[in-house]
N, C-alpha and C positions, 0 to 999 in steps of 0.2 A: 503494500500500500504506499503510495507516494506521501512524502511528508506535506502536510498542508501548510500553505503560506499564512503568515500572519495576516489577519484581517484588519486591513488599514484602510480607512475612509479616505480617499485620495481628494483632498481638497485641491480646488482649481480655481485659478484666477484668469480673467480675460486681459490680454494685451492688445494694443491696436498695432496690426502690421502696417508696413508702408503703404500697401494698397488698400488699407481700410478694412481689411478681413479680420474676423475675430480669430484669435490664436488661444489655444487652452494649453496650459502648462501644469503638469502634476507636481505638487510639492512634496508628496511622498511616494515613494516607489514601492510597490507590492513586492515582497520577498520572493526571490527565486532560490530554489534549493542549490546548494553548493555540494559538488562531489569531488572533494580533494583526492588527488591521486597520491599514492604511497610513494615515499622518496627515501633513498638511502644517502648517507654521506656523513661528513665530519660533524656538522651541526646537528644533524637528526640523532647522531649517537650521543652527542652532549645532552639534547633534549630527553632523550629516553634515560639517560643516567640520571638526570635530575628527577624524572618521573619515578623511577625506582627508589632514589634517595628520600624523596618526599613522602611517598607512600609507605615505605618501610618504617619511617619515622612515625607517621599518622597512625598507621594500623597497628604497629608494634608497640608504640609508646604507651597505650592504654593498658598494655598487660605486664608491664614492668612492676617490679615489686621492690620495696626499699623499707628495711626495719619492719617487716611483717604487714605492711600496707601498700596500697597502690603508690607507685612512685610519682605519677603525674596525676593529680586529682585536684579539681577546682570545686571544692564542696560549698556551694553557695548557701545551702540550707544551714550549715554550721558556721558559715562565714569564716572558712580557712581554706587557703590554697597551699597545697603540698606540690613542692617541685623538688624531688629527690630528698636530700637531707635538709631542705629548707622548708619552713612553714610561714606563710604570709597571713597576717590579719588585715581587717579593714584599715587599721592605723597605717599599713604599709602602702597605701595607694601611691604614695610617691614613686614607688618603683614601677608600678603600671604606667605612670605619666612619663617616666624616663624612657620605658620600653616603647611607648608610642613615639617619643621624640627621636629615639634611635632609629626606629622604622622609617619615620619620615626623611630624616637625614640620609639615610642609606638609599632611599628612593631617589631623592634628589642628587646624589653623588652618582649613582649608577646612570641615571638618565642623562646627566650632563656629559658623562664620559662615553657612554655607548647606547644611548637612547633607551627603548623599551625592552631592557634585557629582563626585567621582572615579568612583564607581559608575555614574552616569547618562550621562557624557559620554566619558571616556577609558579606563575599565578595558579591558583586552583582551578580556575576556569580553563585555562590551557592545559593543565595537567588531566582533568577529568575529560575533556574533549578529545585528547590524544588516546587516552584509554578507551573511550566509548568508541572513537573511530577505529581503533585497533579491532575491538570486538565485532564492529561492523563489517570490516574487511575480512575477518576470518569466517563469518557466517555467509556474507552475500558475496564476497570477492571484491577486487579493485574496481576503479572508477567506472570503467566500461560495463563491467558486469552489473554493478549497482544501478546504473542508468537504465540498462535494459530491463533489469527486474522491475523498476518502477514503471517502466513504459509498457510491461507485459500485462496481458489480461490476467484478471484475478483467477487463481486456481490453487490446487492443493500444494503445489510446490511453493508457490509464492506465500501462501498462508504459513506453511511450515517454516520457511526462513525468516518471515517477518516475526512470527512468534518466538522462535528461539533467539533472535536478536533482542527483542524487547524483554524476553524473559531474562536474559543474561544482564541487560541494562538494569532491570527492576531489582535483581538480586544483589548487584553491586552496589546500587543507590541505598537500598535498604541496609546493607552492611556498613555503608559510609555513615548512614544516620545513626545506626546502633553505635558504632565506634565514637562518633562525636558526642552522643550523649554519655557515652561511658567515660568521658573526661570529666563530667560533671556529677555523675552517680557511679558509685563503685562498679567497675564493669563486670566483675564475677557475680555479684548479686543481680545485677541488670540482666546477665545472661541467663541465669537460672530462672529469673521471673519471666524473661520472654519465651524460654522453652515451655514453662508450665502455664504459659498464658495468664500470669498473674502480675503482669507489671502494672503499674499505676497509671492513671489516666494522663497525667502530664508527661511521664516518660514516654508512653505510647504516641502521644500527639507529636512531641519533638522528633522522635525517630521518624515517624511518617512524614513529617514537614521537611526535615532536612533530607530525607530520601527522595521526597517529591521534588525538592529543589535541584538536587543533584541530577535527578533523572531528566527534568525539564531543561536545565540550563546546559548541560553536557550533551544530552540526546537530541533535543528538539531546538532550542533556541541558539546554542553555539555562538557563531559570530555575531548575532544580534546583541548578546550580552556586551560583547567588546565594542560594538559600534554604537550603540544607542544607550545602553543601561550604565556601562562604566564611564565615571567622570573624567578618569585619566586621559582617555583618548582626546578629550576636548581641551584640556589644559597643558598637554604635554609640550606644546610648541613653546610655552613660556619657559621651559627648562633647556630648550635646545639652543645652540648657537652654532657657528660655522665650523667649529672644531669638535662637534659632537658627532661620534660615529654612528652612521645610519646605513641601512641597507640602500645601496644605489646601483643604478644601471648606467654603464658607461657609454653614453649616447655617442660620443665621438668615435668610440671605437666599434659600436655595433650597428650604426646607421651608414646607409641605408639597408634595412633588413630585407631578407629574402630567402627562399629555399635554393639550395643547390646540391649536388651530388657530394658524397663524403670525400673529404680530403682535397676538395676544389680550392683554389687560390681566390679568395674573396676580392682581392685587389684587381685580379685579371678580369673578373665578372663586374667590376665597379659596385661591389657590395660591401657592406660591413661584416661583422663576424656573427652577428644575430641571424640565425637561420629562420626565424619566425616560426618556431615549433609550437609556441605556446605552452611549454612545459612549465614556465614559471608561474603562470596564471593557473594551470591545472592543479599544481601542488599547494597553492595558497589557500589557508584554511578560512580566510576572510573573503576569498573571491576577487582580489584586485589583481591588476597588472602592473607590477612594479616598474615596467618600462614606460608608464605614464608619469613617472616622477613619485616622490614621497607623498603619501596619503595618510590621513589620520587613522584609517582603517587598518594600517599595517602595524602588526603586534610584534615586529621584529623576531620572528621565529626562525628565519633564515632558510626556510624550505626552498624558497627560489634560488637561493645560492647552490644548494646541493643539486636541485634539479638542472640547473644551467650548467654546473660544472660537469655533470654527467654527459650533457650534450657536447660541451666542448671536448671532453676526452674522446668521445666517439668521432668527432670531425677532426680531431688532430690540431685543434687551437689551444692556445695557451688558456688556463682558467682565469676567473676573475672578471668576466663580462659583467657579471652581477657579483657584488661583493660588499663587505663592510668597508666604508670610507667616510670621509668627511667632505663638507662643501669646500672648504679651503684646499684640500687634497686634490679634488677634481679639478678646480679651477686653475690651480697653481702647478698641477702635475707633481705633487710632492711624493717622495719615496715612502715606503711604509715607515722607515725610521723616522723620517721628517714628520709624518703624521702623528705617530706616537709621541714624538718630542713635544708636540704642541698639546698634547692631552694633558700635561701638567702646568696648566695654566692658572692664574690666581683664584678663579672661581672654584676649581677642583681641589686646590690646595686648601682653601678656606673650608669647603665641606669636609675634607678629610681631617683637618686639624680639630674642628669642632667635634666631628663625629668621634675621634679616637680620644679626645678629652673627656666626653661624656662616658664612653665605655670604660675607660680606666677609672674614671671617678667612681662609677657605678660598682665596678668590681671591687675596688677598695672599700667602699661603703659596706657591700656585702660580706667581705671578709671580716671587717671590724663590727659587724652587727651583732649586738648583745642578744642572747636568747631570752630577754627579760623585759617587760614593759610595765609601765605604770601610770595610771591616770588618776587624779585626786579631784573629787568632787564634794563640795561643801553640802552639809546637810542644811538646806534653807528653811527648814521647818523649825530647827533650834539653832538659831545663829550663834548665841552665846548665853551661858545661864551659870548661875552660881549653885554648887553643889556642897556636900558636907565638908567641914573644915575651913570654909571661907574660900574654897578653890573656884576658879573660873573654868568652864568647860565648853569646848567646841567639839562638834561632831563632823567627822569626815567619812567618805566612801571611797575606799582605795580599790580601783580596779586592777589587779595584779595579774599579768598574762605569762604564763610559762611557754615560751615558743620552742623550748627543747622538747624532744620527744620522749624523754625519761622523766620520772617523777623527781620533784626536787623540793627541799625545804628552804623557806626564805625568813629573814629576820627583818621586822620592821622598826625604823628608829625615826625620831623627829627631833629637830633642834632649831635654835633661832631666837629663844627667849632663856632668861636666866634660870628660872624654876621649871621649864617646860618638861613635861614627861607624858608618856603614853599610858593611859589608864584602861586599856583593852588588851586583847592578846598581842603579844609582841613576836610571835612567829606563826607561820601558816605553811602547810604541805599542799603542794599542787600536783596532780598527775601530768603526764606528759601532754604537751600541746592543748593545754586547758587554761581557763581563766577563773578568777573567783573574785567576788565582791566581798571586801573585808570591811566591817564597821569599825573605824578608829576613833577612839574618845582621846582627846588630847586636853590636858589640864596644866594650869599654871597657878602658883599660890597667889591669893588675892593680895593686891597692893604691890606685887613686884613688877607690874607693867602699867604704864599709863593707858588712859582710856583712849580708844581708837583702833586702828588696824595695824597689825605688825607682821612683817614678812616671816615666814617659817619655811622648813624645808623637810620633806619626808624622804628618806632613804629606805629601799629595799635591797637587801644584801643576800646573796645566795650562800648557803652555809656548807656548800660542798664544791668540788671541782676548783675553779680559779677564783671563786668568791666575787663573781661579777656583781655589780651593785648598779642601780640607777636612782636618781635623784629627781624630785618633782616639787616645784615651788607651789606655795599656797600662802593664805594669810590667816592670823589668829586675831579675832576681834574681842576686846575687852570693853564692857560696858560698866 
């Protein structure tokens, strides 16, 4: 069954032709199904290497264990993120912010140097589209076979092939949704619940939701996501300059294009080296012809480079008619060394310096991160009161968080006034990766401090290990 086109209402506007006749122009083109041709080559090998690497990390990471628990678990219900030996709490949101900054700067850096590397090799849309197209080729055949199958009359063979393809797509999409949810719910428990059909409503919803999204985006929409839904295609030009490496067609070398016998001398025929075979357009997953120049639909996957190089090898011509190059390199006929020398320009050096500074700073902060946190909250229901012996008492709530994964005992201290002391429990034991709200009663002898607000400091110190300690400031009020 042929893939249906997206239903787009073609809005039309009338323009006046010189002859006064009405001319209608469609503003939106109805989608035509693209049948990308399989291609082999150096860049295709890199692309598949990244497909394997990213999917091994994604599908395998959820099953890793660490200290008897899932190594990578973002437990939103318990408000704890486990990443191997690290446990992050809501108070560690700064690390998420830093991660987003690093991701953004990395995208800016890679784009400034070599265009849409992320899109062409590691973007989930590209990766899953590549996997889904491989399944499609294994079931239905390569480009010509798929075109003929879609054009053939509906019958048993066509039904069987389409059912097999979509069945494999749906199975992979559901496994992807299950794995994704397994990073937020312990995956072994989720797997047992799924096998016994006892998974909760929300878990089932998100598995189906992400499975449907994977199936729809990689199986049906494909290039439409890159062309119309992804905002990166629209603003990428703002990050390009004339020294950014992009996929280019050497027009001076290739034109005028035209067919000829294998091994023919193009100069003797008055032709360029492009044989007008159309392979570069046939292998493109977004359906563009790179010979028309750089277009925003180009995701930088370099499939056209591999396809063109194969044709150049068969014709006995040098490779590189389509290649990674820069605008300056094409205009000034720079050598490869000259092109790479211009890559280290101020913009790239600035991105690199800032990126590495943030990465190193974050690494140092994580290394020195204490497995102990303390928040102090004043009890506003009893700001200050007089108790036995003429003492003045303030009450506080101490939120103590043990971010280590083993149980630990902590000592609570307070200082800041001459006669200040703790009138409640001075030590507390917490299990691993747990928090506890402790009521702290702090007293001073009446008359030892003037009326008003006085700064004090709480200290929580571990009684084992390296005796890590953390301090938190507060105020003591005397009335």
